[in-house]
Every structure is written in structure tokens, then in C-alpha cells.
Backbone as CSV, one residue per row, in Angstrom:
resi,resn,N_x,N_y,N_z,CA_x,CA_y,CA_z,C_x,C_y,C_z
1,MET,91.733,46.325,23.453,90.749,45.748,22.458,89.665,46.665,22.405
2,ALA,89.121,47.017,21.333,88.062,48.034,21.145,86.719,47.193,21.359
3,LYS,85.928,47.930,21.932,84.511,47.305,22.241,83.533,47.508,21.086
4,LYS,82.885,46.410,20.885,81.673,46.335,19.851,80.559,47.191,20.130
5,GLN,80.190,47.960,19.183,78.994,48.934,19.388,77.708,48.354,18.947
6,THR,76.708,48.222,19.669,75.445,47.898,19.252,74.430,48.700,19.122
7,LYS,73.569,48.606,18.186,72.396,49.464,17.921,71.089,48.906,18.388
8,LYS,70.325,49.387,18.893,69.000,49.089,19.195,68.102,49.410,18.038
9,VAL,67.380,48.348,17.758,66.524,48.388,16.633,64.999,48.511,17.208
10,GLU,64.350,49.511,16.741,62.916,49.717,17.184,61.922,49.101,16.247
11,VAL,61.229,48.287,16.851,60.088,47.689,16.149,58.796,48.582,16.192
12,ALA,58.283,48.831,14.919,57.202,49.627,15.008,55.943,48.806,15.609
13,GLN,55.205,49.479,16.387,54.024,49.038,17.007,52.794,49.050,16.207
14,PRO,51.927,48.099,15.968,50.670,48.615,15.243,49.864,49.668,15.830
15,GLU,49.441,50.418,15.090,48.530,51.609,15.410,47.209,51.218,15.725
16,ILE,46.667,51.521,16.850,45.451,51.187,17.259,44.579,52.371,17.164
17,LYS,43.601,52.551,16.387,42.583,53.757,16.251,41.233,53.291,16.847
18,ALA,40.701,54.309,17.607,39.362,54.262,18.180,38.474,54.392,16.985
19,THR,37.392,53.506,17.028,36.334,53.809,16.157,34.972,53.742,16.927
20,ASN,33.982,54.328,16.102,32.588,54.552,16.816,31.712,53.208,16.373
21,GLU,32.309,52.178,15.408,31.720,51.113,15.011,31.480,50.249,16.045
22,MET,30.246,49.484,16.238,29.803,48.568,17.112,29.827,47.240,16.479
23,VAL,30.329,46.185,17.029,30.330,44.877,16.517,29.089,44.186,16.913
24,GLU,28.181,43.610,15.985,27.050,42.923,16.383,27.320,41.463,16.537
25,VAL,27.007,40.867,17.662,27.084,39.554,17.975,25.667,38.989,17.854
26,VAL,25.635,37.963,16.949,24.521,37.339,16.946,24.498,35.934,17.666
27,ILE,23.553,35.857,18.672,23.557,34.514,19.447,22.120,33.909,18.906
28,GLU,22.440,32.612,18.399,21.383,31.756,17.884,20.583,31.098,18.996
29,LYS,19.345,31.373,18.965,18.548,30.813,20.007,18.111,29.368,19.852
30,PRO,18.097,28.525,20.542,17.807,26.918,20.204,16.400,27.045,19.845
31,GLN,15.996,26.156,18.765,14.749,26.250,18.297,13.816,25.157,19.239
32,PRO,12.684,25.563,19.663,11.941,24.709,20.434,11.591,23.275,19.671
33,LYS,11.821,22.277,20.394,11.538,20.967,19.898,10.068,20.682,19.711
34,LYS,9.619,20.179,18.642,8.268,19.893,18.434,7.877,18.655,19.501
35,PRO,6.667,18.738,20.113,6.345,17.652,21.051,6.404,16.442,20.193
36,SER,6.917,15.221,20.744,6.801,14.006,20.164,5.566,13.213,20.343
37,TRP,4.718,13.667,21.260,3.301,13.172,21.438,2.439,14.199,21.396
38,GLU,1.444,14.275,20.438,0.341,15.136,20.331,-0.679,14.930,21.272
39,ILE,-1.026,15.897,22.107,-2.192,15.879,22.991,-3.481,16.153,22.393
40,LYS,-4.260,15.020,22.451,-5.542,15.083,21.789,-6.243,13.827,22.218
41,ASP,-7.611,13.743,21.943,-8.405,12.747,22.175,-8.224,11.908,21.108
42,ARG,-8.387,10.439,21.644,-8.170,9.269,20.605,-9.217,8.365,20.613
43,VAL,-9.466,7.559,19.493,-10.508,6.525,19.487,-9.871,5.415,18.761
44,TYR,-10.211,4.126,19.617,-9.575,3.038,19.226,-10.708,2.077,18.800
45,TYR,-10.508,1.379,17.527,-11.693,0.246,17.262,-11.032,-1.125,17.229
46,LEU,-12.030,-2.005,17.576,-11.625,-3.516,17.215,-11.620,-3.838,15.899
47,THR,-10.596,-4.686,15.442,-10.482,-5.044,14.151,-11.559,-6.241,13.751
48,GLY,-11.922,-6.383,12.377,-12.938,-7.401,12.090,-14.350,-6.591,12.243
49,LYS,-15.231,-7.502,11.600,-16.664,-7.028,11.664,-17.405,-7.334,12.807
50,LYS,-16.947,-8.291,13.684,-17.706,-8.241,14.854,-17.511,-7.373,15.857
51,LYS,-18.615,-6.858,16.388,-18.426,-5.658,17.420,-19.100,-6.042,18.814
52,PRO,-18.442,-6.936,19.584,-19.210,-7.273,20.889,-19.536,-6.250,21.753
53,LEU,-20.536,-6.335,22.643,-21.058,-5.380,23.649,-20.037,-5.039,24.547
54,THR,-19.064,-5.779,24.999,-17.951,-5.418,25.719,-16.828,-6.523,25.414
55,ARG,-15.641,-5.818,25.248,-14.268,-6.642,25.002,-13.279,-6.193,25.871
56,SER,-12.706,-7.017,26.754,-11.452,-6.630,27.501,-10.181,-6.991,26.704
57,ILE,-9.089,-6.316,26.883,-7.878,-6.672,26.409,-6.974,-6.678,27.548
58,LYS,-5.684,-7.254,27.309,-4.630,-7.640,28.351,-4.287,-6.052,28.900
59,CYS,-4.161,-5.988,30.171,-3.710,-4.681,30.679,-2.660,-5.019,31.737
60,SER,-2.126,-6.114,31.925,-1.005,-6.691,32.704,-0.284,-7.895,31.998
61,ASN,0.948,-8.312,32.562,1.611,-9.324,31.977,1.881,-9.094,30.442
62,ILE,2.118,-8.112,29.978,2.554,-7.654,28.837,3.900,-6.844,28.636
63,TYR,4.505,-7.211,27.423,5.932,-6.734,27.572,6.153,-6.025,26.189
64,TRP,7.087,-5.162,26.029,7.676,-4.228,24.973,9.135,-4.240,24.961
65,PHE,9.612,-4.594,23.796,11.086,-4.391,23.827,11.589,-3.147,23.441
66,ASP,12.448,-2.674,24.505,13.159,-1.461,24.501,14.509,-1.403,23.659
67,GLU,14.466,-1.086,22.548,15.735,-0.984,21.620,16.946,-0.158,22.436
68,GLU,16.522,0.734,23.049,17.540,1.661,23.551,18.237,0.983,24.839
69,LYS,17.221,0.319,25.628,17.766,-0.289,26.852,18.270,-1.741,26.562
70,GLY,17.676,-2.154,25.459,18.218,-3.603,25.026,17.662,-4.717,25.778
71,TYR,16.382,-4.568,26.404,15.641,-5.849,26.955,14.170,-5.416,26.948
72,GLU,13.435,-6.512,27.327,11.962,-6.361,27.383,11.559,-5.556,28.606
73,ARG,10.480,-4.806,28.541,10.105,-4.026,29.767,8.660,-4.516,29.999
74,GLU,8.256,-4.904,31.201,7.013,-5.123,31.509,5.985,-3.793,31.553
75,LEU,4.859,-3.987,31.068,3.817,-3.072,31.046,2.593,-3.498,31.782
76,LYS,1.880,-2.345,32.380,0.825,-2.725,33.263,-0.048,-1.284,33.051
77,HIS,-1.212,-1.452,32.935,-2.322,-0.258,33.044,-2.784,-0.119,34.487
78,THR,-2.336,1.078,35.080,-2.958,1.226,36.394,-3.683,2.611,36.282
79,SER,-4.490,2.838,37.502,-5.166,4.122,37.703,-4.428,5.206,38.647
80,ASN,-3.387,4.752,39.214,-2.561,5.686,40.128,-1.133,5.793,39.609
81,GLN,-0.667,5.424,38.503,0.767,5.677,38.071,0.814,6.485,36.789
82,ARG,1.652,7.226,36.902,2.112,8.167,35.657,2.935,7.483,34.364
83,THR,3.060,6.206,34.401,3.643,5.503,33.461,3.117,4.014,33.262
84,SER,3.224,3.531,32.264,2.805,1.960,31.956,4.125,0.933,32.261
85,PHE,5.274,1.434,32.399,6.418,0.638,32.533,6.665,0.437,34.059
86,VAL,6.414,-0.926,34.344,6.620,-1.341,35.798,7.755,-0.943,36.329
87,ASP,9.038,-0.828,35.637,10.198,-0.576,36.239,10.318,1.052,36.767
88,GLU,9.387,1.833,36.299,9.253,3.121,36.630,8.346,3.466,37.624
89,MET,7.472,2.454,38.042,6.336,2.959,38.835,6.870,2.963,40.225
90,VAL,6.133,3.773,41.195,6.464,4.158,42.534,5.464,3.904,43.431
91,GLY,5.413,2.916,44.414,4.393,2.675,45.426,3.385,1.490,44.894
92,ASP,2.336,1.539,45.425,1.336,0.432,45.068,0.904,0.688,43.769
93,GLN,0.247,-0.275,43.069,-0.312,-0.300,41.690,-1.503,-0.844,41.575
94,ARG,-2.593,0.062,41.315,-4.091,-0.454,41.295,-4.409,-0.636,39.916
95,LEU,-4.384,-1.876,39.403,-4.613,-2.220,38.097,-6.014,-1.958,37.682
96,GLU,-6.157,-1.391,36.415,-7.295,-0.993,35.758,-7.515,-1.630,34.473
97,HIS,-8.724,-2.015,34.142,-9.050,-2.692,32.918,-9.083,-2.013,31.829
98,ILE,-9.014,-2.620,30.529,-9.174,-1.692,29.322,-10.254,-2.445,28.690
99,VAL,-11.310,-1.679,28.540,-12.674,-2.345,28.085,-13.064,-1.504,26.777
100,PHE,-13.371,-2.311,25.723,-13.943,-1.689,24.590,-15.400,-2.016,24.648
101,SER,-16.360,-0.991,24.262,-17.742,-1.055,24.293,-18.277,-0.825,22.884
102,ASN,-18.985,-1.963,22.309,-19.548,-1.918,21.078,-18.256,-1.804,20.021
103,GLY,-17.256,-2.387,20.359,-16.100,-2.388,19.267,-15.276,-0.996,19.380
104,ALA,-15.621,-0.209,20.208,-14.713,1.009,20.375,-14.329,1.535,21.822
105,LEU,-13.242,2.186,21.802,-12.679,2.794,22.956,-12.371,4.165,22.895
106,PHE,-12.916,5.155,23.717,-12.709,6.581,23.511,-11.752,6.838,24.789
107,VAL,-10.668,7.357,24.472,-9.536,7.852,25.501,-9.395,9.258,25.445
108,PRO,-9.852,10.071,26.376,-9.575,11.482,26.307,-8.066,11.830,26.462
109,LYS,-7.982,13.122,26.056,-6.491,13.633,26.142,-5.766,13.719,27.385
110,ASN,-6.362,13.756,28.352,-5.785,13.721,29.782,-5.323,12.329,30.226
111,LYS,-5.615,11.333,29.334,-5.314,10.075,29.832,-4.022,9.597,28.920
112,VAL,-3.042,10.361,28.944,-1.846,10.182,28.026,-1.334,8.833,28.275
113,THR,-1.141,8.325,29.461,-0.417,7.127,29.793,-1.219,5.891,29.005
114,LEU,-2.575,5.868,29.121,-3.123,4.752,28.538,-3.200,5.073,27.062
115,GLN,-3.266,6.209,26.467,-2.981,6.439,25.123,-1.668,5.925,24.399
116,LYS,-0.616,6.077,25.222,0.722,5.831,24.721,0.796,4.287,24.900
117,LEU,0.252,3.548,25.879,0.190,2.241,26.056,-0.535,1.616,24.897
118,LEU,-1.521,2.051,24.456,-2.421,1.523,23.185,-1.747,1.776,21.922
119,SER,-1.409,3.032,21.824,-0.831,3.511,20.446,0.725,2.920,20.150
120,LEU,1.507,2.840,21.284,2.983,2.641,20.932,3.332,1.279,21.449
121,TYR,2.847,0.772,22.518,3.504,-0.374,23.320,2.740,-1.576,23.189
122,HIS,1.443,-1.606,23.301,0.566,-2.922,23.320,0.766,-3.758,22.239
123,PRO,1.193,-5.025,22.649,1.492,-6.037,21.476,0.209,-6.379,20.547
124,ASP,-0.974,-6.094,21.021,-2.240,-6.299,20.235,-2.604,-5.178,19.364
125,ARG,-1.933,-4.165,19.371,-2.270,-2.916,18.513,-1.953,-3.298,16.923
126,ASN,-2.857,-2.886,16.121,-3.095,-3.166,14.756,-3.238,-4.641,14.406
127,SER,-3.586,-5.392,15.387,-4.081,-6.820,15.096,-5.339,-7.083,15.673
128,LEU,-5.446,-6.815,16.972,-6.813,-6.920,17.692,-7.667,-5.551,17.611
129,TYR,-6.830,-4.481,17.740,-7.514,-3.139,17.610,-6.702,-2.114,16.690
130,TYR,-7.113,-0.935,16.496,-6.482,0.038,15.811,-6.708,1.357,16.249
131,GLU,-5.958,2.209,16.007,-6.206,3.620,16.397,-6.834,4.205,15.079
132,TYR,-7.897,5.048,15.404,-8.672,5.605,14.267,-7.723,6.965,13.990
133,LYS,-7.387,7.255,12.716,-6.696,8.391,12.444,-7.316,8.920,11.101
134,PRO,-8.009,9.989,11.364,-8.785,10.718,10.261,-7.932,11.087,9.037
135,ILE,-6.703,11.661,9.404,-5.862,11.907,8.218,-5.581,10.776,7.322
136,ALA,-5.047,9.659,7.945,-4.856,8.339,7.273,-5.857,7.801,6.400
137,VAL,-7.018,7.799,7.092,-8.391,7.526,6.480,-8.668,8.228,5.193
138,ALA,-8.380,9.634,5.324,-8.792,10.274,4.281,-7.974,10.301,3.016
139,ALA,-6.826,10.028,3.419,-5.538,9.695,2.408,-6.033,8.417,1.629
140,THR,-6.365,7.558,2.399,-6.663,5.991,1.788,-7.906,6.222,0.846
141,GLU,-8.860,7.003,1.397,-10.105,7.127,0.674,-9.833,8.131,-0.679
142,LEU,-8.966,9.048,-0.567,-8.608,9.754,-1.657,-7.993,8.886,-2.846
143,ASP,-7.006,8.046,-2.388,-6.299,7.147,-3.249,-7.163,6.278,-3.995
144,ALA,-8.266,5.722,-3.216,-9.240,4.937,-3.778,-10.252,5.600,-4.700
145,LEU,-10.399,6.976,-4.403,-11.288,7.653,-5.386,-10.509,8.017,-6.638
146,GLU,-9.286,8.384,-6.660,-8.501,8.632,-7.766,-8.256,7.507,-8.669
147,MET,-8.131,6.245,-7.960,-8.033,4.890,-8.508,-9.310,4.730,-9.440
148,GLU,-10.406,4.899,-8.910,-11.747,4.808,-9.420,-11.718,5.741,-10.605
149,ILE,-11.537,6.939,-10.580,-11.654,7.805,-11.619,-10.659,7.323,-12.787
150,GLU,-9.512,6.891,-12.592,-8.464,6.473,-13.414,-9.245,5.310,-14.281
151,ALA,-9.673,4.303,-13.542,-10.302,3.167,-13.950,-11.529,3.602,-14.914
152,LEU,-12.285,4.154,-14.486,-13.562,4.731,-15.267,-13.172,5.590,-16.555
153,ASP,-12.089,6.492,-16.496,-11.805,6.918,-17.667,-11.124,6.030,-18.831
154,LEU,-10.313,5.191,-18.225,-9.979,4.021,-19.202,-10.748,3.146,-19.671
155,ALA,-12.007,2.857,-18.835,-12.926,1.889,-19.409,-13.602,2.572,-20.458
156,ARG,-14.083,3.980,-20.237,-14.737,4.557,-21.177,-14.024,4.739,-22.604
157,ALA,-12.858,4.648,-22.520,-12.063,4.833,-23.772,-11.749,3.542,-24.574
158,LEU,-12.065,2.323,-23.938,-11.602,1.201,-24.326,-12.492,0.798,-25.741
159,ASP,-11.931,0.169,-26.512,-12.574,-0.620,-27.852,-13.378,-1.773,-27.318
160,ILE,-14.278,-2.237,-28.175,-15.255,-3.284,-27.898,-14.317,-4.555,-27.521
161,ASP,-13.213,-4.956,-28.367,-12.566,-6.056,-28.159,-11.904,-6.244,-26.901
162,THR,-11.401,-5.118,-26.540,-10.503,-5.067,-25.208,-11.402,-5.203,-24.169
163,ALA,-12.617,-4.550,-24.173,-13.608,-4.626,-23.145,-14.062,-5.928,-23.026
164,GLU,-14.271,-6.645,-24.122,-14.878,-7.888,-24.103,-13.819,-8.776,-23.469
165,ALA,-12.288,-8.659,-23.776,-11.340,-9.369,-23.118,-11.245,-9.290,-21.885
166,ILE,-11.582,-8.214,-21.273,-11.348,-7.839,-19.652,-12.573,-8.653,-18.997
167,LEU,-13.674,-8.420,-19.673,-14.816,-8.758,-18.955,-15.001,-10.207,-18.916
168,ARG,-14.389,-10.895,-19.885,-14.364,-12.365,-20.082,-13.674,-12.920,-18.780
169,VAL,-12.714,-12.286,-18.301,-11.947,-12.675,-17.088,-12.999,-12.766,-15.966
170,GLU,-13.834,-11.867,-15.959,-14.855,-11.640,-14.767,-16.180,-12.446,-14.921
171,VAL,-16.559,-12.615,-15.976,-17.975,-13.360,-16.361,-17.704,-14.428,-17.081
172,GLY,-16.774,-14.724,-17.621,-16.587,-15.984,-18.452,-17.133,-15.967,-19.903
173,SER,-17.552,-17.025,-20.424,-17.989,-17.215,-21.744,-19.361,-16.349,-22.076
174,GLN,-20.092,-15.993,-20.981,-21.362,-15.252,-21.065,-21.014,-14.046,-21.826
175,VAL,-19.897,-13.355,-21.918,-19.665,-12.216,-22.405,-19.914,-12.170,-23.993
176,SER,-19.771,-13.192,-24.678,-19.956,-13.449,-26.088,-21.447,-13.078,-26.480
177,LYS,-22.374,-13.347,-25.359,-23.744,-13.068,-25.774,-24.025,-11.579,-25.604
178,LEU,-23.314,-10.838,-25.058,-23.712,-9.273,-24.592,-23.479,-8.594,-25.896
179,SER,-24.497,-7.408,-26.132,-24.331,-6.395,-27.146,-23.289,-5.368,-26.812
180,SER,-22.916,-4.582,-27.742,-22.014,-3.692,-27.618,-22.315,-2.511,-26.491
181,LYS,-23.400,-2.218,-26.343,-23.952,-1.311,-25.402,-23.855,-2.019,-23.824
182,GLU,-24.137,-3.326,-23.982,-24.199,-4.034,-22.730,-22.659,-4.293,-22.260
183,LEU,-21.781,-4.485,-23.186,-20.483,-4.407,-22.951,-19.852,-3.110,-22.227
184,LYS,-20.232,-1.982,-22.885,-19.887,-0.812,-22.445,-20.280,-0.450,-20.976
185,ARG,-21.691,-0.907,-20.795,-22.030,-0.790,-19.511,-21.569,-1.556,-18.397
186,ASP,-21.181,-2.820,-18.740,-20.593,-3.794,-17.739,-19.309,-3.433,-17.572
187,ILE,-18.523,-3.006,-18.602,-17.001,-2.592,-18.264,-16.878,-1.451,-17.348
188,LEU,-17.897,-0.397,-17.623,-17.744,0.773,-16.671,-18.230,0.209,-15.235
189,LEU,-19.268,-0.692,-14.963,-19.604,-0.936,-13.778,-18.493,-1.902,-13.113
190,PHE,-17.718,-2.610,-13.855,-16.497,-3.482,-13.441,-15.432,-2.645,-12.899
191,ALA,-15.150,-1.454,-13.643,-14.247,-0.595,-13.327,-14.393,0.210,-12.042
192,LYS,-15.878,0.414,-11.908,-16.189,1.188,-10.624,-16.071,0.201,-9.430
193,LYS,-16.566,-1.004,-9.622,-16.505,-1.822,-8.511,-15.279,-2.578,-8.061
194,LYS,-14.354,-2.699,-9.219,-13.061,-3.370,-8.788,-11.889,-2.544,-9.725
195,PRO,-11.695,-1.339,-9.311,-10.759,-0.590,-10.016,-9.487,-1.009,-10.183
196,LYS,-8.888,-1.668,-9.079,-7.545,-2.066,-9.078,-7.348,-3.426,-9.876
197,LEU,-8.365,-4.184,-9.854,-8.327,-5.486,-10.767,-8.372,-4.993,-12.128
198,PHE,-9.454,-4.130,-12.403,-9.690,-3.651,-13.762,-8.375,-2.934,-14.457
199,LEU,-7.583,-2.145,-13.660,-6.266,-1.486,-14.165,-5.410,-2.509,-14.391
200,GLU,-5.357,-3.523,-13.658,-4.255,-4.685,-13.720,-4.636,-5.501,-15.054
201,LEU,-5.921,-5.799,-15.247,-6.142,-6.310,-16.524,-6.098,-5.454,-17.903
202,ALA,-6.377,-4.322,-17.583,-6.280,-3.385,-18.834,-4.932,-3.179,-19.396
203,THR,-3.992,-3.410,-18.359,-2.554,-3.122,-18.786,-1.871,-4.408,-19.034
204,ASP,-2.642,-5.619,-19.050,-1.988,-6.936,-19.356,-2.434,-7.310,-20.755
205,ASP,-1.280,-7.238,-21.713,-1.527,-7.468,-22.889,-1.889,-8.949,-23.362
206,ASN,-1.752,-9.935,-22.367,-2.018,-11.286,-22.380,-3.498,-11.467,-22.265
207,VAL,-4.324,-10.640,-21.731,-5.703,-10.647,-21.517,-6.371,-10.727,-22.948
208,VAL,-5.892,-9.537,-23.820,-6.360,-9.571,-24.995,-6.148,-10.847,-26.058
209,LEU,-4.895,-11.229,-25.738,-4.389,-12.347,-26.624,-5.131,-13.709,-26.133
210,ARG,-5.375,-13.758,-24.914,-5.954,-14.874,-24.290,-7.474,-14.817,-24.895
211,ASN,-8.136,-13.809,-24.942,-9.617,-13.705,-25.301,-9.633,-13.917,-26.803
212,MET,-8.568,-13.544,-27.699,-8.627,-13.985,-29.014,-8.654,-15.493,-29.254
213,GLY,-7.676,-16.111,-28.348,-7.731,-17.567,-28.488,-9.041,-18.381,-28.251
214,ILE,-9.776,-17.681,-27.138,-11.059,-18.368,-26.650,-12.147,-18.080,-27.791
215,ARG,-12.168,-16.780,-28.395,-13.041,-16.519,-29.370,-12.675,-17.414,-30.539
216,ALA,-11.510,-17.569,-31.026,-11.192,-18.471,-32.089,-11.567,-19.793,-31.952
217,THR,-11.398,-20.287,-30.744,-11.802,-21.692,-30.396,-13.418,-21.931,-30.374
218,GLU,-14.209,-20.770,-29.971,-15.613,-20.898,-29.854,-15.918,-20.820,-31.517
219,ALA,-15.566,-19.844,-32.116,-15.710,-19.945,-33.646,-15.318,-21.017,-34.470
220,LYS,-14.561,-22.050,-33.754,-14.136,-23.186,-34.459,-12.892,-22.930,-35.451
221,ILE,-12.494,-21.869,-35.311,-11.114,-21.464,-36.098,-10.016,-22.329,-35.663
222,LEU,-9.918,-22.389,-34.202,-8.978,-23.234,-33.624,-9.668,-24.356,-32.866
223,ARG,-8.944,-25.503,-32.531,-9.721,-26.711,-31.916,-8.754,-26.931,-30.835
224,LEU,-9.227,-27.091,-29.497,-8.251,-27.698,-28.269,-8.777,-29.077,-28.129
225,SER,-7.594,-29.994,-28.103,-7.842,-31.125,-27.771,-8.531,-31.551,-26.603
226,GLN,-9.245,-32.681,-26.405,-9.835,-33.157,-25.198,-9.022,-32.998,-24.014
227,ASP,-7.751,-33.430,-24.030,-6.854,-33.418,-22.997,-6.247,-31.922,-22.579
228,GLN,-6.730,-31.080,-23.619,-6.386,-29.596,-23.372,-4.773,-29.581,-23.439
229,ARG,-4.219,-30.426,-24.295,-2.741,-30.365,-24.425,-2.254,-29.711,-25.838
230,THR,-3.026,-29.733,-26.878,-2.542,-29.208,-28.183,-3.767,-28.292,-28.654
231,PHE,-3.266,-27.499,-29.374,-4.089,-26.544,-30.200,-3.983,-26.866,-31.923
232,HIS,-5.173,-27.010,-32.519,-5.045,-27.440,-33.998,-5.723,-26.360,-34.780
233,TRP,-5.640,-26.294,-35.885,-6.680,-25.646,-37.032,-7.733,-26.313,-37.026
234,GLY,-8.776,-25.458,-37.110,-10.182,-26.159,-37.160,-10.382,-26.718,-38.514
235,SER,-9.696,-26.089,-39.490,-10.086,-26.445,-40.757,-9.512,-27.827,-41.312
236,ASN,-8.365,-28.022,-41.024,-7.401,-29.226,-41.432,-6.910,-29.988,-40.474
237,ASP,-7.338,-29.551,-39.052,-6.772,-30.256,-37.852,-5.171,-30.318,-37.764
238,ARG,-4.493,-29.501,-38.389,-3.041,-29.290,-38.389,-2.733,-28.794,-36.953
239,LYS,-1.741,-29.359,-36.343,-1.212,-29.081,-35.033,-0.533,-27.713,-34.928
240,LEU,-0.975,-26.808,-34.217,-0.212,-25.714,-34.057,0.697,-25.561,-32.944
241,MET,0.368,-25.994,-31.737,1.344,-25.788,-30.672,0.919,-26.609,-29.627
242,THR,1.777,-27.097,-28.582,1.547,-27.978,-27.368,1.557,-27.010,-26.173
243,VAL,0.626,-27.336,-25.397,0.469,-26.546,-24.113,1.586,-27.129,-23.029
244,PRO,2.485,-26.379,-22.610,3.410,-26.828,-21.533,2.705,-27.333,-20.391
245,PHE,3.306,-28.290,-19.652,2.827,-28.935,-18.359,2.393,-27.837,-17.506
246,ASP,1.328,-27.960,-16.720,0.806,-27.366,-15.592,0.545,-25.794,-15.932
247,GLU,0.152,-25.694,-17.242,-0.102,-24.147,-17.582,-1.439,-24.175,-18.227
248,HIS,-2.184,-23.119,-17.914,-3.537,-23.004,-18.591,-3.402,-23.007,-19.995
249,PRO,-4.334,-23.769,-20.946,-4.074,-23.779,-22.085,-4.231,-22.363,-22.970
250,TYR,-5.029,-21.426,-22.435,-5.174,-20.164,-23.368,-4.122,-19.103,-22.736
251,THR,-3.599,-19.459,-21.704,-2.560,-18.617,-21.206,-1.253,-18.882,-22.005
252,ALA,-1.197,-20.392,-22.257,0.221,-20.694,-23.137,-0.053,-20.203,-24.454
253,LEU,-1.359,-20.418,-25.054,-1.643,-19.877,-26.382,-1.248,-18.257,-26.430
254,ALA,-1.651,-17.530,-25.506,-1.304,-16.023,-25.545,0.039,-15.885,-25.547
255,HIS,0.790,-16.652,-24.908,2.466,-16.465,-25.019,2.951,-17.142,-26.174
256,TRP,2.268,-17.955,-26.959,2.759,-18.461,-28.297,2.486,-17.555,-29.478
257,PHE,1.319,-16.877,-29.155,0.905,-15.733,-30.045,2.127,-14.708,-30.402
258,LYS,2.948,-14.455,-29.358,3.897,-13.434,-29.376,5.268,-13.986,-30.182
259,THR,5.283,-15.451,-30.485,6.333,-15.685,-31.224,6.248,-15.491,-32.606
260,ASP,7.350,-15.645,-33.584,7.132,-15.183,-34.905,5.932,-16.165,-35.696
261,GLU,5.926,-17.484,-35.463,5.045,-18.362,-36.005,3.585,-18.009,-35.471
262,GLY,3.471,-17.715,-34.282,2.194,-17.417,-33.446,1.648,-16.048,-34.042
263,MET,2.646,-15.149,-34.292,2.195,-13.784,-34.773,1.513,-13.851,-36.040
264,GLU,1.759,-14.951,-37.061,1.252,-15.069,-38.253,-0.165,-15.729,-38.128
265,VAL,-0.198,-16.593,-37.204,-1.635,-17.339,-36.763,-2.404,-16.229,-36.325
266,TYR,-1.930,-15.569,-35.311,-2.887,-14.506,-34.727,-3.445,-13.456,-35.746
267,SER,-2.627,-13.116,-36.677,-3.095,-12.161,-37.759,-4.152,-12.764,-38.667
268,SER,-4.003,-14.110,-38.954,-5.086,-14.918,-39.619,-6.263,-15.068,-39.021
269,ILE,-6.147,-15.348,-37.618,-7.372,-15.536,-36.787,-8.232,-14.219,-36.712
270,GLU,-7.464,-13.073,-36.554,-8.118,-11.679,-36.455,-8.774,-11.299,-37.864
271,LYS,-8.299,-11.826,-38.860,-8.956,-11.611,-40.170,-10.009,-12.325,-40.244
272,ARG,-10.185,-13.688,-39.829,-11.230,-14.498,-40.209,-12.473,-14.164,-39.085
273,LEU,-12.043,-13.752,-37.914,-12.965,-13.112,-37.024,-13.678,-11.962,-37.464
274,ASN,-13.078,-11.201,-37.987,-13.534,-9.711,-38.347,-14.079,-9.890,-39.829
275,ALA,-14.165,-11.228,-40.591,-14.583,-11.273,-41.696,-16.092,-11.082,-41.808
């Protein structure tokens, strides 16, 4: 029996060539974390207008709920511990009072434990006292100034009728006795002293409509019944509308002026007042 012949098949090996090129390996360095607590002097003030000569706040038997641990942790301010948490304290605990003088408490930057207690954990923060933050105060003052400028710009551009309507909300029927220059002066003063209220009134179209109703009643173009339940034409006593229950009559009239029938009456009143 003939033997089978087998051939060896040579598999080509990959050719490896030496190169002078160097492979650059980039290792990213971990970025330093920003400190979660800024080391600086801090000042705390009592809320309210009264500034007593001295005022102590609780420095023991106070608790703060730790969401990570899931339970309330007791807090205490001491002079010989590095933490305010009682469960982290070691050795004896020398209690130290927290006292405000003339409504203020200055805590230097080296008193980090007390600062964190007052700024983060104390249950009376933002109610009995607050931390003074210049940036936040500056932002609030800037917002107030911008609102005042916006109100003054709008007040200067108002026509006399709209200025009268807004001022009537503030001073009542006396506004009818003011001259145009007095109206302009008083609306600017109102915008400066109460910019938020002024802007709210200036963008409320019901203010102008309500003022028109009051002017029409004062001019006897309209008549409001003694029970303040119905409005009538002053000339022929024809009933125009009924005031809904528990609603101010002139507010109800302003809403009625927006209806189809009310718009016609409003147009007629406007012509008569300007005649």
C-alpha cells in the first residue's frame, strides 16, 4: 500500500521593521479640586431692626439632619474641638458661648469650625441671624437700581391719562386736582420710591380702564347706585351692567369695558371726557 505524501505549508510571518519613531504617551494629571469652603473672615448680623447690646444664641442641644448618614446629628460649639458634631468629638468638651455684640458677630478665618456651624448647620441661620455676603448684597442693590431706572424711563414716557390712572391707585381721588406738571412730578417720584409697584401698575391695562370708569362717574357721565351693585348712564339712568358679588365695582367695570357692549360704552365715555 502506497504511503501518502504530505507537504508542509509555510505561513509567512509578519515582517517587523525597526523605526526611530517614539510613541508619546499622554498621562492626564488629576485636576485639583476647588476647596468646598473658602477660608476668609466672616461677619454675621441679627435679623430685624433691633440691635441689642449683647445677644446669645444656642450653642448646644441643637441638631442638624445629615442626609448622607440619614439621621439627625447633635451639634455643639466648643473651644477645644476641631468639629461641631458631637459624634466626632474626642475627649472633654469645653462649651463656648456664641454672642452677638450690637447685633453683629465677627468670626475670623481661623475659626473655621464656628463659621461652618453658623453658615451651614445652625437651625437659626437666616431667621434669627444671617451671614453678610457683599457679592449677594451688591447683586441685590444692582437689581434694585436697574429696576428704578426702568421705572423712571417708563414714567417719563407716560401720557397724562395713564399717569393719572396709576397715581389714582396711590393717592386716590386727589389726583383729579393735580395739574399736568404736578402729575409728571408725582409719577416720577412714585416710580423712584416704589419701582416694583409702579411697573406692575404700568403694565396692567385694567388700571387705565378702572381710572376711566372713576373719571366718568366723577363727571356724572356714569352713575353708580348707592348699594354699589349697578352702573347706569348719568343722562337717562339706563342700566349698563351689574357688579358681580364680592367684586370691587370699578374693577368689575374695567372687565366689562373689554366686552363688545362695554367697548362701545368706553368709546363714548372717552369722547365725552375729551370733548
